C-alpha positions as CSV (number, residue, x, y, z in Angstrom):
1,M,-193.2,-9.7,3.1
2,L,-190.8,-7.0,1.7
3,V,-187.8,-8.1,3.9
4,K,-188.2,-11.7,3.2
5,R,-188.3,-10.6,-0.7
6,A,-185.3,-8.3,0.1
7,Y,-183.5,-11.0,1.5
8,H,-183.8,-13.0,-1.6
9,I,-182.5,-9.9,-3.8
10,L,-179.6,-9.7,-1.3
11,R,-178.8,-13.5,-1.3
12,I,-178.6,-13.6,-5.4
13,R,-176.5,-10.6,-5.5
14,A,-174.0,-12.1,-2.9
15,I,-173.9,-15.4,-4.9
16,L,-173.2,-13.7,-8.0
17,D,-170.3,-11.7,-6.2
18,A,-168.7,-14.8,-5.1
19,Y,-169.0,-16.4,-8.7
20,L,-167.5,-13.2,-10.2
21,E,-164.7,-13.4,-7.8
22,T,-163.9,-17.0,-7.6
23,G,-165.6,-18.5,-10.7
24,D,-167.1,-21.3,-8.5
25,Y,-170.7,-21.3,-7.7
26,T,-171.7,-21.8,-4.2
27,L,-174.8,-20.8,-1.8
28,I,-172.1,-20.0,1.3
29,L,-172.3,-16.2,1.8
30,S,-169.5,-14.2,2.8
31,D,-169.2,-12.5,6.2
32,V,-169.4,-9.2,4.1
33,W,-172.6,-10.1,2.8
34,M,-174.2,-11.5,5.8
35,K,-173.4,-8.5,7.6
36,R,-175.1,-6.3,4.4
37,I,-178.2,-8.7,4.8
38,D,-178.6,-8.5,8.8
39,E,-178.1,-4.9,8.6
40,L,-180.9,-4.3,5.8
41,K,-183.4,-7.2,7.6
42,T,-182.7,-5.1,11.2
43,N,-183.3,-1.5,9.7
44,W,-185.9,-2.0,6.9
45,D,-188.5,-0.2,8.8
46,K,-186.2,2.7,10.1
47,S,-185.8,4.6,7.2
48,D,-188.4,7.1,5.7
49,D,-185.9,8.4,3.2
50,G,-186.3,6.0,0.6
51,T,-182.8,4.8,1.0
52,Y,-183.9,0.9,1.5
53,L,-185.7,0.7,-1.7
54,S,-183.0,2.5,-3.5
55,T,-180.4,0.0,-2.2
56,L,-182.6,-2.9,-3.7
57,R,-183.3,-1.0,-6.8
58,Q,-179.4,-0.9,-6.9
59,F,-178.9,-4.3,-6.2
60,L,-181.8,-5.7,-8.8
61,L,-179.9,-3.3,-11.6
62,E,-176.5,-4.8,-10.7
63,I,-178.1,-8.5,-11.2
64,K,-179.7,-7.3,-14.4
65,E,-176.2,-6.0,-15.4
66,I,-174.4,-9.0,-14.7
67,R,-176.9,-11.2,-16.4
68,D,-176.8,-9.1,-19.7
69,E,-172.7,-9.3,-19.2
70,V,-172.8,-13.1,-19.1
71,L,-175.4,-13.5,-21.6
72,Q,-173.1,-11.3,-24.2
73,H,-170.0,-13.7,-23.9
74,E,-172.0,-17.1,-24.5
């Protein structure tokens, strides 16, 4: 279940990244993000040091920062 939720966090972050770079909303993820997602989906249970959850936490923080920045400019 954690992997499925993590996928959505990464997907949203990837969509926001594409929007910030191009100004266009698209659901098509770049190859860089697809590679990141595949790596995290494949290796999520192989790290005992907490890096997986730290990575997810960082992406969530970035999503919130982007949201706050966009809301400031509206």
